[in-house]
C-alpha positions in Angstrom: -29.3 29.2 -3.6 -25.6 28.2 -3.4 -26.4 25.5 -0.9 -29.0 23.9 -3.3 -26.5 24.0 -6.1 -23.8 22.4 -3.9 -26.2 19.7 -2.8 -27.2 19.0 -6.4 -23.5 18.8 -7.5 -22.8 16.4 -4.6 -25.7 14.2 -5.6 -24.5 14.2 -9.2 -20.9 13.4 -8.1 -22.3 10.5 -6.0 -24.2 9.1 -9.0 -21.1 9.3 -11.2 -19.1 7.6 -8.4 -21.7 4.8 -8.2 -21.7 4.4 -12.0 -17.9 4.3 -12.0 -18.0 1.6 -9.3 -20.6 -0.4 -11.3 -18.6 -0.1 -14.5 -15.4 -1.1 -12.6 -17.2 -4.1 -11.2 -18.3 -5.3 -14.6 -15.4 -4.1 -16.7 -14.5 -7.6 -17.7 -17.8 -8.3 -19.4 -18.7 -4.9 -20.8 -16.4 -5.3 -23.9 -18.0 -8.6 -25.0 -20.9 -7.1 -27.1 -18.4 -4.7 -28.7 -16.1 -7.6 -29.5 -18.9 -9.5 -31.1 -19.8 -6.5 -33.3 -16.1 -6.2 -34.3 -16.1 -9.8 -35.4 -19.3 -9.4 -37.3 -18.1 -6.3 -39.1 -14.5 -7.4 -39.5 -12.6 -7.2 -42.7 -9.3 -8.8 -43.5 -7.0 -9.0 -40.4 -4.4 -6.3 -40.2 -1.3 -7.4 -38.3 0.0 -3.8 -38.0 -1.9 -4.0 -34.7 1.0 -5.8 -33.1 2.8 -2.6 -31.8 -0.4 -1.5 -30.1 -1.0 -4.8 -28.5 2.7 -5.0 -27.3 2.5 -1.5 -25.9 -0.8 -2.3 -24.1 0.5 -5.5 -22.7 3.8 -3.9 -21.7 2.0 -1.1 -19.8 -0.2 -3.5 -18.1 2.7 -5.8 -17.1 4.7 -2.9 -15.9 1.8 -1.6 -13.7 0.8 -5.0 -12.4 4.4 -5.7 -11.5 3.9 -3.0 -8.8 0.2 -3.5 -8.1 -0.2 -7.3 -8.2 -3.4 -9.2 -7.7 -5.3 -6.1 -6.6 -5.6 -5.2 -10.3 -7.9 -8.2 -10.9 -10.5 -7.4 -8.2 -14.0 -6.3 -8.9 -14.0 -3.7 -6.1 -11.7 -0.8 -5.2 -9.8 -2.4 -2.3 -6.3 -1.1 -2.1 -5.0 0.5 1.2 -2.6 3.0 -0.4 -1.7 4.7 -3.6 1.4 3.6 -5.4 3.7 6.6 -6.2 6.5 5.0 -8.2 7.0 3.0 -11.4 4.4 3.7 -14.1 2.1 5.3 -11.4 4.6 8.1 -11.2 4.1 8.9 -14.8 0.4 8.0 -15.4 -2.5 8.1 -12.9 -4.0 4.9 -14.3 -1.4 3.0 -16.4 -3.5 -0.2 -16.6 -6.4 1.8 -18.2 -3.9 3.5 -20.6 -2.6 0.0 -21.5 -6.2 -1.1 -22.1 -6.7 1.8 -24.5 -3.7 0.5 -26.6 -5.2 -3.0 -26.4 -8.6 -1.8 -27.6 -7.0 0.2 -30.5 -4.9 -2.9 -31.4 -7.9 -5.2 -31.5 -9.8 -2.6 -33.7 -6.8 -2.4 -36.0 -6.5 -6.2 -36.1 -10.1 -6.8 -37.1 -10.3 -3.7 -39.3 -14.1 -3.1 -38.9 -16.0 -0.3 -40.5 -14.7 3.1 -39.4 -18.1 4.1 -37.8 -17.9 1.0 -35.5 -14.2 1.8 -34.6 -15.2 5.4 -33.6 -18.2 4.2 -31.6 -16.0 1.6 -29.7 -13.3 4.1 -29.0 -15.7 6.7 -27.8 -17.5 4.1 -25.6 -14.2 3.0 -24.1 -13.2 6.6 -23.4 -16.5 7.3 -21.7 -16.4 4.1 -19.7 -12.9 4.5 -18.4 -13.2 8.2 -17.8 -16.1 7.4 -15.4 -14.2 4.5 -13.8 -11.0 6.5 -13.4 -12.9 9.4 -11.9 -14.5 7.0 -9.3 -11.2 5.3 -8.6 -9.4 8.7 -8.2 -12.1 9.7 -5.7 -11.6 6.4 -3.8 -7.8 6.9 -3.8 -8.0 10.6 -2.8 -7.6 10.2 0.9 -5.3 7.1 0.9 -1.7 7.4 1.9 1.0 7.0 -0.8 3.4 4.1 -0.8 6.4 3.1 -2.9 6.2 -0.5 -4.0 8.8 -2.8 -5.6 8.3 -4.3 -9.0 7.9 -8.0 -8.4 7.9 -10.7 -11.1 5.5 -12.9 -9.1 2.9 -10.1 -9.5 2.8 -10.7 -13.2 0.9 -14.0 -12.8 -2.2 -11.7 -12.3 -1.9 -10.8 -16.0 -2.2 -14.3 -17.4 -5.9 -13.9 -18.2 -5.2 -10.8 -20.3 -2.4 -12.4 -22.2 -4.5 -15.5 -22.9 -7.4 -13.4 -24.1 -5.1 -11.5 -26.5 -3.8 -14.8 -27.8 -7.4 -16.0 -28.3 -8.3 -12.8 -30.1 -5.4 -13.2 -32.5 -6.4 -16.9 -33.1 -10.0 -15.8 -33.9 -8.7 -13.1 -36.3 -6.5 -15.6 -38.1 -9.1 -18.3 -38.3 -11.7 -15.8 -39.5 -9.2 -14.7 -42.2 -8.5 -18.2 -43.2 -12.2 -19.2 -43.4 -13.2 -16.1 -45.4 -10.5 -16.7 -48.1 
């Protein structure tokens, strides 16, 4: 009986890993429908979102300074785990930064509370599955200390440009509604 339970758990873990890999691969487009809903249900822009956005971008920049272009891939492809910088404090600092960005965008657009809760719960579910799969991938890799390199930050230009575009959309929407 224990063997059957062990096999069932192994199959379940493999499915979760595969789902995490799928979500990781598509993590750049998954937020699009949620963002459209936020715009549809937005109320007046709330600029108190700025500290959340700055914290999210800051965490991402700090982590990418160590990780580099590998953070932009659509597959788990690193050869080692980084053990210093933000990775010493947080297992997945980029995902933590993403959480602050999502919260900042929600605060900025100020949608109905029910939508905010749904989006946050979906984000937590998505990134819990992704981080579980990534942790499993990284489990047997060697650890390595990396140096923070400014040139690695060029990998974050897409994120910064998207945030600027989001603020422009919020401000234009505010202007058009008034």
